[in-house]
N, C-alpha and C positions, 0 to 999 in steps of 0.2 A: 504494500500500500504506500503510495508516494504522497509527499506533502501537498502537492497541488490538488489532490483529491479530497483533502480534509480541510474544513474551514470552521472558524468560529462564527456563529450566526448572531447571537445577542444574549444579554443577560435579562432576567425577568424576575418578578416577584408574584404577580397576580395572574390568574388564568387568562384574562383578556390580553395580557402582554406576551403570552407564549407564541412563538413563531409556528407557522404552518409550513412544513417542509415536504416537498413532493419530488417524485422521480420524473423523468421526461414524459412518462405516460399520464402524468397528472394524479398519480396514486400517492397518497400520504405515506411517508416513510415510517417504518416501525421505529420506535424509540427505546433506547436502553438507558435506564437511570443508574447512576453510580452513587451509592449511599454508604455512609459509615460515620464513625466518630471523627472529631477533629484530630488531625495528625495520624490518621490510619494509613495515609498514603494515597488518597484518591487521585489528586492531580498528577502525582508521580506515576501512578499506574496508567492513567489515561495516556500520558505522554509516551510511556514505555511501550504499551501494547500496540499503539498506533505508529511506533517507531519515529516519533517526533520529539524534539527537545523542549520546545516552549509553547506547545499548543495550549495546555491548561497551566495556569500559573501556580506552581508549587511554592509554598511558603514555609519557612522555618518557624513561623508564628502560628500555632494552632488557632483555628476559629476565624481565620482571615476571610475565607469565602463566605459571604453573607447572602448571595443571590443564587438563583438557579442559572447556570451557564449552559447554553445550548450549542452543540456542534453538529455539523453535517458531515457524514463519512461517505464521500462519493455519492453514488446514487443507491447505496445499499441500506443505510439506516442512519439514525440520528442518536446523539448522546446528550443526556442531561446530567450535568455535574451538580449534584445537590449539595447545599451547604452542610458542613459538619456540625456535630452537636456534642454536648457533654464537656465543654471547656469552660471552666469557672470564670476566666478573665474576660470572656465576651460580655458586654454590657447586658444587664438584666432585661432591658427592653427588647434587645435583639433576640435574646434567648426565648422570650415569650412569643415573639413573632415566628420563631422557627416552626412550632407545632402547626399552627394554622396554614403556613405556607406549604409545608410538606404534605399535610393532610389534604389540602385542596388539590395539590399536584397529583397525588396518588388516586384521589377520587375522580377527578375531572379530566385528566389527560387521556383522551381516547386512543392516542397513538402509542401510549406506553405499553410495551409488550414484554419487557424483561427488566428486572432490577438486579444489578450486581451489588450484593450486600457484602461490604468489606469488613473483615475483622482482623485485627492484629493477632497472629497465631499465638503470641505469648500471653494474651489476656483472656480472661473468662468473660463471656458476654455480660454487659452491664444492664442496669434497669432501662437505660435509654435505648440500648440495642434491642432489648426484648420488646419495648414499646413499638419500635419501628417494625419489627417482625410481626407483631400483632396487627399493625396497620396494613402491612402487605398481605397478610392472610385474609383479613377482613375484606379488603378490596379485591381479593382473588388475583393477585399479581404473581406472575412466574418469577422465581428467584434463583439466581446462581450465587452460591456462597464462595467468596474469594478470601482465602486466608493469606494475608499479606505478611511480608517480612519473614518469610519461611527460612531464609538464610541465617536468621538469628538463633535458630535452634540446631542442635546436633541431630543427625538422622535418627538416632536412638530415642530422642525426645519427642519427635513429631507425632508418632502414633498415640502414645499416652496422652499428649496434650490435646489432640483431636478428640479423643474419647471424653476428656473433661469438658470440652466445648460442647459436644453433642449431648452430653448428660444435662447440661443447662438448657440447651435449645429444645430438648424434648424429642418427641417422635416426628421429626421432620425428615422427609426423604429427599431433601434438596440435593442436587448435584453440587459438588464443591471442587475447587482447584487450589492447590498450594502454589503460591506466587511469590516471586522475589524479583524486584526491580534490580537490585544490586548484582545478583548472579545471572540474571536473564532467564530465570526459571519460568516456564509455562507461558511465554508470550504466544507461541503458535497454538498451544492448547486452548488458551482463552479465546483467541480469534476464532478457532474452529468451533468451540462450544457456543459462542454467541451466534454464529452462523447457523448451527444446527438447531438451537433452541428457537431462533426466530423463524426458521422454516417450519418447525413443528407447531408454531403458534398461528401460522398463516392459514 
């Protein structure tokens, strides 16, 4: 996938601001939302799996992204980079706005076909993580779980840690991928999984 095929479209907060992105036939593109806690690596993952350096602005300051950022991936699909949550230093007013913003998006975005739910593999899902999962289930959204920063664990630690994570998540049979931007792990696997899951939803 080359850089000329990928473009930033706009940032938005409310449903009436969301862009409508279509292919050459005039058919609305399916959309993939990228969601997770602040500092879980959403922007870095978007840049990495699309093989671009600065498409999504990664920040060393958690909670910097406060809007929904929309990208068009050629004529194949669109991406919505959702703002992170769970970072205490984000102003309380912005934290309060996050829930309605994401709730409206999950409920009203008809083109949304898949959510990439990012979790730092070293962490156990938090209350905020579980809330977002409940929203996704309630709105019957397809979800692909992406366990980020997998290079931070030894190979022998990965399986036990995954078991701990799924014990908290409960009886969810979501597909999942171990991902690492640093080591380059699973870029092609994620691209393939997105393509297959979008085909299955069509």
